[in-house]
C-alpha positions as CSV (number, residue, x, y, z in Angstrom):
1,M,-57.9,-82.0,-1.2
2,R,-58.4,-79.8,-4.0
3,R,-56.3,-77.0,-4.3
4,S,-59.8,-74.9,-5.2
5,G,-60.9,-75.7,-2.0
6,T,-57.1,-74.4,0.1
7,P,-58.2,-70.9,0.5
8,L,-61.8,-71.5,1.7
9,M,-60.2,-73.7,4.3
10,M,-58.0,-71.0,5.1
11,I,-60.6,-68.2,5.0
12,R,-62.6,-71.5,7.8
13,S,-59.5,-71.3,9.9
14,L,-58.6,-67.6,10.0
15,C,-62.7,-67.0,10.9
16,C,-61.9,-69.4,13.7
17,I,-58.7,-67.6,14.4
18,A,-60.9,-63.9,14.6
19,T,-63.5,-65.8,17.0
20,A,-60.5,-66.9,19.3
21,V,-59.1,-63.5,19.2
22,A,-61.9,-61.8,20.0
23,V,-62.9,-64.2,23.3
24,F,-59.5,-63.7,24.5
25,S,-59.6,-60.1,23.9
26,S,-63.8,-60.4,25.8
27,T,-61.3,-62.6,28.6
28,G,-58.4,-60.4,28.7
29,S,-61.3,-57.8,29.4
30,G,-63.6,-59.3,31.6
31,V,-67.0,-60.3,29.9
32,T,-69.9,-60.7,31.5
33,A,-72.4,-63.7,32.3
34,A,-75.2,-61.8,29.8
35,D,-72.4,-61.5,27.3
36,A,-71.6,-65.1,27.0
37,Q,-75.1,-66.0,27.3
38,Q,-75.8,-63.8,24.3
39,T,-72.9,-65.4,22.4
40,S,-73.3,-69.3,23.1
41,G,-76.5,-69.8,24.0
42,A,-76.5,-71.6,27.4
43,P,-78.5,-70.5,31.1
44,A,-76.1,-68.0,32.3
45,Q,-75.8,-70.5,35.5
46,A,-72.1,-71.5,33.7
47,P,-70.8,-68.8,32.1
48,S,-67.1,-69.9,32.6
49,T,-68.4,-73.1,31.6
50,L,-68.8,-71.7,28.1
51,R,-66.0,-68.9,28.1
52,N,-63.7,-71.9,28.7
53,D,-65.4,-74.1,26.6
54,S,-65.2,-71.6,23.8
55,V,-61.8,-70.9,24.3
56,K,-60.9,-74.5,24.3
57,S,-62.3,-75.5,21.1
58,S,-61.7,-72.6,19.4
59,S,-58.1,-72.8,20.7
60,S,-57.5,-76.7,19.3
61,A,-58.8,-75.5,16.4
62,L,-56.4,-72.1,15.6
63,E,-54.1,-74.5,16.6
64,R,-54.7,-77.1,13.5
65,K,-55.1,-74.5,11.3
66,S,-52.0,-72.5,12.2
67,R,-49.7,-75.3,12.1
68,R,-51.1,-76.2,8.6
69,L,-51.0,-71.7,7.8
70,I,-47.5,-71.6,8.9
71,R,-45.9,-74.4,9.4
72,K,-46.2,-76.0,6.0
73,P,-44.6,-72.9,3.1
74,A,-46.3,-75.4,0.6
75,A,-49.0,-73.6,1.0
76,Q,-47.7,-70.6,-0.5
77,K,-46.4,-72.8,-3.2
78,N,-48.8,-71.5,-5.5
79,G,-48.1,-67.9,-4.0
80,M,-51.3,-67.4,-1.9
81,T,-50.9,-65.1,0.7
82,A,-54.1,-64.6,3.3
83,E,-54.6,-61.0,5.6
84,V,-57.3,-60.0,7.6
85,K,-58.1,-56.5,7.9
86,P,-60.5,-55.4,11.2
87,S,-63.0,-52.6,9.8
88,N,-62.0,-50.8,12.9
89,T,-60.0,-50.6,16.5
90,Y,-62.3,-52.4,18.9
91,Q,-63.1,-50.9,22.2
92,S,-66.0,-51.6,25.3
93,G,-69.2,-52.4,23.9
94,M,-68.1,-53.0,20.2
95,T,-69.0,-56.2,17.7
96,P,-65.1,-57.2,16.3
97,S,-65.7,-57.1,12.9
98,G,-63.4,-57.1,9.5
99,T,-62.4,-59.2,6.2
100,I,-60.3,-61.7,5.9
101,N,-58.2,-61.5,2.0
102,V,-56.9,-64.1,0.3
103,V,-54.9,-63.8,-2.8
104,T,-53.4,-66.5,-4.5
105,D,-52.2,-66.9,-8.2
106,E,-54.3,-69.4,-9.9
107,P,-58.1,-69.0,-10.0
108,V,-61.2,-70.3,-7.0
109,T,-64.0,-71.8,-7.1
110,K,-66.7,-70.7,-3.8
111,E,-67.3,-73.9,-1.3
112,P,-70.3,-73.5,0.7
113,T,-68.8,-74.1,4.3
114,A,-70.5,-74.0,8.0
115,P,-69.5,-70.9,9.9
116,A,-67.7,-71.2,12.9
117,K,-68.3,-71.2,16.2
118,N,-69.3,-67.5,17.7
119,S,-68.9,-66.3,14.1
120,T,-70.7,-65.2,10.7
121,L,-68.9,-66.2,7.8
122,A,-70.7,-64.2,4.6
123,P,-70.1,-66.0,1.6
124,P,-66.5,-65.2,-0.3
125,V,-66.5,-63.1,-3.0
126,T,-64.7,-64.6,-5.5
127,S,-62.2,-63.0,-8.3
128,P,-61.8,-65.2,-11.1
129,T,-58.9,-62.5,-12.7
130,T,-57.0,-61.8,-9.6
131,G,-57.5,-65.5,-8.0
132,T,-58.3,-63.1,-4.6
133,I,-61.1,-64.1,-2.1
134,S,-62.4,-61.7,0.2
135,Q,-64.6,-63.0,3.3
136,P,-66.3,-60.5,5.7
137,F,-66.6,-62.1,8.9
138,S,-68.1,-60.2,12.6
139,L,-67.7,-61.8,16.0
140,F,-70.6,-62.2,18.8
141,G,-71.2,-60.4,21.5
142,S,-68.7,-57.3,22.5
143,V,-65.7,-55.9,24.1
144,S,-67.0,-54.4,27.7
145,S,-65.6,-52.3,30.8
146,P,-64.3,-54.5,33.6
147,A,-66.9,-55.1,36.2
148,S,-64.2,-54.2,38.9
149,T,-63.7,-51.0,40.0
150,A,-60.1,-51.8,40.5
151,A,-57.7,-50.7,37.7
152,P,-57.9,-53.2,34.9
153,K,-55.1,-55.6,34.2
154,P,-53.8,-55.5,30.5
155,A,-54.9,-57.4,28.3
156,A,-52.8,-60.4,26.7
157,S,-53.9,-59.7,23.6
158,A,-51.8,-55.7,24.1
159,G,-49.0,-57.9,24.8
160,V,-49.4,-60.3,22.0
161,A,-49.9,-57.8,19.3
162,A,-46.8,-56.0,20.3
163,A,-44.6,-59.1,19.8
164,A,-46.5,-59.3,16.5
165,A,-45.3,-56.2,15.4
166,A,-41.9,-56.5,16.6
167,G,-41.7,-59.3,14.5
168,G,-41.2,-61.5,17.8
169,T,-43.1,-64.6,19.7
170,A,-46.2,-62.8,21.7
171,P,-45.6,-63.7,25.3
172,S,-47.8,-66.4,26.6
173,S,-50.6,-65.6,29.6
174,P,-53.3,-67.7,31.6
175,A,-56.0,-65.8,29.1
176,V,-53.8,-66.7,25.8
177,P,-53.2,-69.7,24.7
178,R,-48.9,-70.2,23.3
179,Q,-50.6,-71.1,19.7
180,L,-52.9,-67.6,19.9
181,G,-49.0,-66.3,20.0
182,R,-46.9,-68.2,18.2
183,L,-49.7,-67.2,15.3
184,L,-49.6,-63.7,15.6
185,S,-46.0,-63.5,15.7
186,E,-45.7,-65.1,12.4
187,M,-48.8,-63.0,11.0
188,P,-48.3,-59.9,11.8
189,G,-51.5,-58.1,10.2
190,M,-53.8,-61.1,13.0
191,S,-52.2,-58.0,15.6
192,K,-54.8,-55.4,14.4
193,L,-57.6,-57.8,15.7
194,V,-56.0,-57.6,19.3
195,V,-56.7,-54.2,20.9
196,Q,-56.4,-53.9,24.5
197,P,-60.2,-52.4,25.7
198,T,-60.2,-48.9,26.6
199,S,-61.3,-48.1,30.3
200,S,-63.6,-45.8,30.3
201,V,-62.1,-43.9,32.9
202,P,-60.3,-40.4,31.5
203,P,-56.8,-40.4,31.5
204,S,-55.0,-38.1,33.8
205,P,-54.3,-34.9,33.1
206,P,-50.4,-35.1,31.6
207,S,-48.2,-33.1,34.2
208,P,-47.1,-29.7,33.2
209,P,-43.6,-29.0,32.1
210,P,-40.4,-28.3,34.1
211,S,-39.5,-24.7,34.2
212,P,-36.8,-24.4,32.3
213,P,-34.1,-22.6,34.3
214,P,-33.4,-19.1,34.2
215,A,-30.7,-17.6,31.3
216,N,-28.0,-16.0,31.7
217,P,-27.3,-12.7,30.7
218,A,-25.2,-12.1,27.1
219,I,-23.3,-9.1,25.9
220,S,-24.4,-7.2,22.7
221,L,-22.1,-4.5,21.2
222,S,-23.0,-2.5,17.8
223,P,-20.4,-1.9,16.3
224,L,-17.9,-4.7,16.7
225,N,-15.0,-2.4,15.4
226,L,-13.7,0.9,15.7
227,A,-11.7,2.7,13.1
228,F,-10.1,6.5,13.4
229,S,-8.0,8.4,11.4
230,A,-6.0,11.7,11.6
231,Q,-3.4,14.0,10.2
232,Q,-0.4,13.3,12.2
233,G,-0.3,16.9,15.0
234,G,-3.7,17.6,13.8
235,A,-6.9,17.9,15.4
236,N,-7.8,14.9,17.8
237,P,-10.5,12.7,15.9
238,A,-14.2,12.8,16.5
239,A,-15.3,10.1,19.4
240,Q,-17.3,7.3,18.5
241,M,-20.2,5.4,20.3
242,I,-20.5,1.5,21.4
243,S,-23.8,0.5,22.2
244,V,-24.5,-2.0,25.2
245,S,-27.1,-4.6,24.9
246,N,-28.4,-7.6,26.9
247,A,-29.0,-10.3,24.6
248,G,-29.7,-12.6,26.9
249,G,-31.4,-13.1,30.4
250,G,-31.3,-11.4,34.4
251,T,-29.3,-8.3,34.7
252,L,-26.2,-7.3,32.9
253,S,-23.6,-5.9,35.0
254,W,-20.7,-4.7,32.4
255,S,-17.3,-3.3,32.6
256,A,-15.4,-1.7,30.0
257,N,-11.6,-1.7,29.5
258,D,-9.0,-0.9,27.2
259,N,-5.1,-1.6,26.4
260,A,-3.8,2.3,24.7
261,A,-2.6,4.8,27.0
262,W,-4.0,6.8,23.7
263,L,-8.3,6.0,24.1
264,T,-9.5,6.8,27.2
265,L,-13.1,4.7,27.5
266,S,-16.4,6.9,29.1
267,P,-18.4,5.2,31.0
268,A,-16.0,2.4,32.4
269,S,-18.6,0.3,33.2
270,G,-22.5,0.0,33.5
271,T,-25.7,-2.4,34.2
272,G,-28.1,-3.0,31.3
273,N,-28.4,-1.0,27.9
274,G,-25.7,1.6,27.7
275,T,-23.2,3.6,25.5
276,V,-19.8,3.6,25.9
277,S,-17.7,6.5,24.2
278,A,-14.4,6.1,22.8
279,T,-12.1,8.7,21.9
280,V,-8.9,9.2,21.0
281,A,-6.2,11.6,21.7
282,L,-3.5,11.9,19.3
283,G,-0.5,13.3,21.1
284,S,3.0,12.9,19.7
285,L,1.6,9.8,18.0
286,G,3.9,9.6,14.6
287,V,2.9,8.5,11.0
288,G,1.5,4.6,11.7
289,T,-1.2,2.2,12.3
290,Y,-2.2,1.9,15.6
291,S,-4.3,-1.5,17.3
292,A,-6.2,-1.4,20.7
293,S,-9.2,-3.5,22.2
294,I,-12.0,-2.8,24.1
295,T,-13.2,-5.9,25.9
296,V,-16.5,-5.7,27.8
297,N,-17.3,-7.8,30.6
298,A,-20.3,-8.8,32.5
299,T,-21.2,-11.1,35.4
300,G,-22.3,-14.5,33.8
301,A,-21.7,-13.6,30.4
302,A,-18.9,-14.5,27.7
303,T,-16.2,-11.5,27.3
304,V,-16.4,-9.2,24.0
305,T,-13.7,-7.7,22.9
306,V,-13.8,-4.6,19.8
307,P,-10.8,-4.3,18.1
308,V,-10.0,-0.3,17.8
309,T,-7.4,1.0,14.8
310,L,-6.3,4.3,14.7
311,T,-4.1,5.4,11.4
312,V,-2.1,8.5,11.6
313,T,-1.2,10.0,8.6
314,A,1.5,12.4,7.6
315,A,0.8,16.2,7.6
316,P,0.5,17.6,3.7
317,V,3.5,19.4,2.8
318,P,2.0,23.0,2.7
319,P,3.8,25.3,0.1
320,S,6.7,28.0,0.7
321,I,7.7,31.1,-1.6
322,G,10.4,30.9,-3.7
323,L,11.9,33.5,-4.7
324,S,15.0,34.7,-7.4
325,P,16.5,37.3,-7.7
326,T,16.1,37.9,-3.3
327,S,16.5,42.0,-4.1
328,L,16.5,44.3,-7.0
329,S,18.1,47.3,-7.6
330,F,17.2,50.6,-9.8
331,S,19.5,53.7,-10.9
332,A,18.4,57.5,-12.3
333,Q,19.1,61.2,-12.7
334,Q,17.6,63.7,-11.1
335,G,15.0,65.1,-13.9
336,G,15.9,62.5,-16.4
337,G,14.1,59.3,-17.8
338,N,12.9,56.0,-15.4
339,P,14.9,53.7,-15.0
340,S,13.8,49.8,-17.0
341,P,11.5,47.5,-15.5
342,K,12.8,45.0,-13.5
343,T,11.0,41.3,-12.8
344,F,11.4,39.0,-10.3
345,S,10.6,34.8,-10.2
346,I,8.0,33.1,-7.1
347,S,7.9,29.4,-7.4
348,N,6.9,27.0,-5.0
349,A,9.2,25.2,-2.9
350,G,7.0,23.2,-1.1
351,G,3.8,21.2,-1.7
352,G,0.2,22.0,-2.1
353,T,-0.8,25.0,-4.3
354,L,0.6,28.1,-4.2
355,S,-1.8,31.2,-4.1
356,W,0.5,34.5,-3.9
357,S,-0.2,38.0,-4.1
358,V,2.1,40.2,-4.0
359,S,2.3,44.0,-2.2
360,D,4.8,47.1,-1.5
361,N,5.5,50.1,0.6
362,A,6.3,53.0,-2.0
363,S,4.7,55.4,-4.0
364,W,7.1,55.1,-6.5
365,L,7.0,51.6,-7.5
366,T,4.4,49.3,-9.5
367,L,4.2,45.9,-9.2
368,S,2.5,43.8,-11.8
369,P,0.7,41.2,-11.2
370,S,-0.5,41.8,-7.9
371,S,-1.3,38.2,-7.2
372,G,-1.2,34.5,-8.9
373,T,-1.2,31.1,-8.4
374,G,2.0,29.0,-8.9
375,N,5.1,30.0,-10.7
376,G,4.5,33.2,-11.8
377,T,6.9,36.5,-12.6
378,V,6.5,40.1,-11.3
379,T,7.1,43.1,-13.2
380,A,9.2,46.0,-10.6
381,T,8.6,49.5,-12.1
382,V,9.9,52.8,-10.6
383,T,9.2,55.9,-11.8
384,T,11.6,58.8,-11.3
385,G,9.1,62.0,-11.2
386,T,9.6,64.1,-8.5
387,L,12.4,62.5,-6.6
388,T,15.8,64.6,-6.1
389,A,18.6,63.0,-5.7
390,A,18.9,60.4,-2.7
391,T,18.8,57.1,-2.3
392,Y,15.4,55.0,-2.0
393,T,14.6,51.9,-0.5
394,A,11.3,49.9,-0.3
395,T,10.3,46.4,0.2
396,V,8.1,44.1,-1.8
397,T,6.4,41.4,0.3
398,V,5.2,38.3,-1.2
399,S,2.6,36.1,1.0
400,A,0.3,32.8,0.2
401,T,-2.0,31.1,1.8
402,G,-0.5,28.2,4.6
403,A,3.4,30.1,3.7
404,A,5.6,32.1,5.3
405,S,5.8,35.8,3.7
406,Q,9.2,36.3,1.8
407,T,10.3,39.9,0.7
408,V,12.3,41.1,-2.2
409,P,14.1,44.5,-1.0
410,I,14.4,47.6,-3.5
411,T,16.8,50.2,-3.7
412,F,16.6,53.5,-6.2
413,T,19.3,55.7,-6.4
414,V,18.7,59.2,-8.0
415,A,21.6,60.7,-9.4
416,P,21.8,64.6,-9.6
417,A,20.6,66.2,-12.2
418,S,23.1,66.2,-15.1
419,T,25.8,68.8,-15.0
420,T,27.5,70.2,-18.3
421,I,31.5,70.9,-17.9
422,T,32.7,73.3,-20.6
423,L,36.4,74.1,-20.2
424,S,38.8,76.4,-21.9
425,P,41.1,75.6,-23.7
426,T,41.0,71.8,-24.8
427,T,45.0,71.5,-24.8
428,L,47.8,73.1,-23.4
429,T,51.1,72.9,-24.6
430,Y,54.5,73.7,-22.8
431,S,58.2,73.7,-24.1
432,A,61.4,74.0,-22.2
433,T,65.1,72.8,-21.5
434,Q,66.2,70.3,-19.8
435,G,68.0,71.2,-16.1
436,G,66.6,74.5,-17.4
437,T,63.5,76.6,-15.8
438,N,60.4,75.2,-15.6
439,P,57.8,76.8,-17.8
440,A,55.3,79.7,-16.8
441,A,52.1,78.0,-15.8
442,K,49.3,78.0,-17.2
443,S,45.1,78.6,-16.5
444,I,41.8,76.4,-17.9
445,T,38.2,77.8,-17.6
446,V,35.3,75.9,-16.4
447,T,31.8,76.7,-17.3
448,S,29.1,74.1,-15.0
449,N,26.1,74.4,-13.3
450,G,27.1,71.8,-10.8
451,S,29.6,69.6,-8.6
452,W,33.1,68.7,-11.2
453,T,36.5,67.4,-10.1
454,A,39.8,67.6,-12.0
455,T,42.5,64.9,-12.3
456,S,45.9,64.6,-14.3
457,N,47.3,61.5,-15.0
458,A,50.9,62.9,-15.2
459,G,53.6,63.2,-12.7
460,W,55.4,66.2,-14.5
461,M,52.0,68.3,-14.5
462,T,50.0,70.0,-11.3
463,L,46.4,71.0,-11.0
464,S,45.3,73.7,-8.5
465,P,42.1,73.4,-7.8
466,S,41.1,70.2,-8.1
467,S,37.4,70.3,-7.7
468,G,34.9,73.1,-7.5
469,N,31.4,73.8,-8.0
470,G,29.3,76.5,-11.0
471,N,32.1,78.0,-12.9
472,G,36.0,78.2,-11.5
473,T,39.6,78.2,-12.9
474,I,42.2,75.4,-13.1
475,S,46.2,76.0,-13.2
476,V,48.4,73.6,-14.7
477,S,52.2,73.9,-13.4
478,I,55.0,71.7,-15.4
479,N,58.1,70.7,-13.1
480,A,60.0,70.1,-15.7
481,A,63.2,68.3,-14.5
482,T,60.4,65.0,-13.5
483,A,60.2,65.0,-17.5
484,A,62.4,63.3,-20.3
485,V,64.0,64.7,-23.1
486,G,61.3,65.5,-25.9
487,S,57.8,65.8,-25.9
488,N,56.0,64.3,-23.2
489,T,52.0,64.0,-23.3
490,G,48.9,63.8,-20.7
491,T,45.5,64.8,-19.8
492,I,43.4,66.9,-17.7
493,T,39.6,65.6,-16.7
494,V,36.9,67.4,-15.3
495,S,34.0,65.7,-14.7
496,G,30.9,66.4,-12.3
497,G,27.0,65.2,-12.8
498,G,27.6,62.3,-14.8
499,T,29.4,64.8,-17.3
500,T,33.3,64.8,-18.1
501,K,35.5,67.2,-19.8
502,T,39.0,67.0,-20.7
503,V,41.9,69.2,-21.7
504,A,45.1,67.2,-23.5
505,V,48.4,69.0,-22.4
506,T,52.0,68.5,-24.2
507,L,55.3,69.1,-22.8
508,T,58.2,69.2,-25.0
509,L,61.9,69.2,-23.2
510,S,64.6,69.7,-25.1
511,A,68.6,69.0,-24.3
512,P,70.9,71.6,-23.2
513,S,73.1,73.5,-25.3
514,S,76.1,73.5,-22.8
515,S,78.3,71.4,-20.8
516,S,76.9,69.8,-17.7
517,A,78.1,69.0,-14.0
518,T,77.6,66.3,-11.9
519,L,77.1,66.4,-8.2
520,T,77.8,63.9,-5.6
521,W,77.2,63.4,-2.4
522,N,77.1,61.4,0.7
523,A,73.9,59.0,1.4
524,N,71.6,60.4,4.7
525,T,71.2,57.3,7.2
526,E,68.3,58.2,9.0
527,S,65.2,56.1,9.1
528,D,62.8,57.6,7.5
529,L,64.6,59.4,4.6
530,A,62.5,60.1,1.9
531,G,64.9,61.8,-0.9
532,Y,66.9,65.0,-1.6
533,K,66.6,68.4,-3.4
534,I,69.0,70.3,-5.2
535,Y,69.4,73.4,-5.1
536,R,71.1,75.3,-8.4
537,A,71.7,79.7,-8.5
538,T,74.2,81.7,-10.3
539,A,75.2,83.8,-7.4
540,S,76.2,82.2,-4.7
541,G,73.4,81.6,-1.5
542,A,70.5,82.9,-4.1
543,Y,68.8,79.8,-3.9
544,G,65.2,79.9,-4.6
545,A,63.4,75.8,-6.0
546,P,65.1,72.8,-6.1
547,I,65.6,72.1,-9.8
548,A,65.5,68.5,-8.8
549,T,64.3,65.3,-6.1
550,I,65.6,62.8,-6.0
551,P,64.8,59.7,-4.4
552,A,66.1,58.0,-1.6
553,G,69.1,55.9,-2.3
554,T,70.3,57.8,-4.9
555,V,73.5,60.1,-4.5
556,S,74.0,61.7,-7.8
557,Y,72.8,64.1,-10.1
558,A,73.6,65.2,-12.8
559,A,73.2,69.0,-13.5
560,T,72.6,70.1,-17.7
561,G,72.2,73.0,-19.5
562,L,74.5,75.1,-18.1
563,Q,75.0,78.3,-20.0
564,A,78.8,79.4,-21.0
565,G,80.8,82.0,-19.3
566,T,77.6,81.2,-16.4
567,T,78.4,80.3,-12.7
568,Y,76.2,77.8,-11.2
569,F,76.3,77.1,-7.5
570,F,74.9,74.1,-6.3
571,V,73.8,72.8,-2.5
572,V,71.4,69.3,-1.2
573,T,69.0,68.5,1.4
574,A,68.0,65.8,2.4
575,Y,64.4,65.3,3.5
576,D,61.9,62.8,5.4
577,S,58.2,60.6,5.0
578,A,57.3,63.8,6.6
579,G,58.4,66.3,4.6
580,N,60.8,67.7,6.5
581,E,64.0,68.7,5.0
582,S,67.5,69.6,6.1
583,T,69.7,72.4,6.1
584,F,71.2,73.1,2.8
585,S,74.4,71.0,2.7
586,N,77.6,72.8,1.8
587,E,77.6,74.6,-1.5
588,V,80.2,73.8,-4.4
589,S,80.4,76.0,-7.7
590,K,81.0,75.5,-11.5
591,S,81.5,78.2,-14.1
592,V,80.7,77.2,-17.9
593,F,83.7,79.0,-20.3
């Protein structure tokens, strides 16, 4: 056979196959006798014979052609393939038709051929450039619904199509020749011609899907965490809210719990949507960060936890007033000038900002400045004015916001007005002989407008009176016995009202120009003995004032300055610390010649 005729032979075989497929499909669908008569032109009395002959003839041709197309790969050595394309899906009452395409890599020529039985074969179309032949076809007869009311059996072509689509071998059945099934399995494109007829009975409506199971409740919280902050020892922080809602189905019956003593929840349970108030009580909590958890539970729902954080910070250090010095004192004279101002410093001994102010409670005291911020210095000024002589006190109060007040005590001493003192004479001079009589007393006139006092710095000098007010006279006596031979000097001081005046005193004590006498005696043994007194006279028993006072422990005395031609008499007494004096001792005498 010529190579150019191979495609045409193949097309004829395919047309026969298409005719057989249509007949098989009609057989599976129950073609009527009238249909068979129209297709074959035979009498209607023998529809079965016509159908069987058609099946037989087509099956035989199919078997031969399929063997040549399928079993011999050499048919495609030149790159020749065949494809059957139905024009539609065949259902009851339709005439199957379509196109058979044969593709080869060589040019082909058209060769007329007779149509197969039960088919019409149009002249092939030749494409010299592509080597493709398209052969339209249509099958005689149509696919009809079964005459029986019973449920239609599945067409054999359905099984064949399924097998062909899967790439396997179509199962054999009484209505489908084994060769056809084998051909369709090896040529999947042929399965498009084999379609299960569609029943005219409308399909049953689909069953409704099963109802989904009811959804469980689900806890939804907002916010998902809480954070509180407060100062130690301060006020409790504001309460915070947690919204509870049902994010699922059913009914949400929830309860809320916490694990911290400082945390309180209200309400602790509820149904459906709700709000939980979280309240914090600081109590005695120290500085630090505290953690807790709020747990919300509900039947049938997963538990949700809300972390809670409480931060307690240290209270800020308040300001504190520091003062230096902590007290002030002033002094002045009545009617005199004001004393110099004095200052004290204010500092912040704590934290924060020290905003201070000062005040006092005395009319004679003035403060400047009266307020300030931070460190500062305050000047205190006192005014004597009409204040009389006395000691005055006042208090300066230093106050500051957030700090304890501090005080500064003030003392102001006002002395009496200035006193004028005039003394006359301003010097005194005395002379005496050792062992002789004391010189006569002298006087000092005091002129003053105030009080005064008089003092002496010499033991051999005595003042009387020692004080006075206003004008007065001071008597100055000399005890030569306690003075040393030679020049003795001393000072009398008169003071009053801040004024001081002095008088210089000189005593010249000369040595005696005659002999002397030494007295001795036995010591007094009394425990309170203070000393001894020596008496001298120029006549027996005529004793006046003692000429000398001897301290205890001394039991002798040298009497000097005895004048020649005179007899002297001596006695000794003892005196105690209370001033009590004993009687005279025995009298002794000495005559100086």
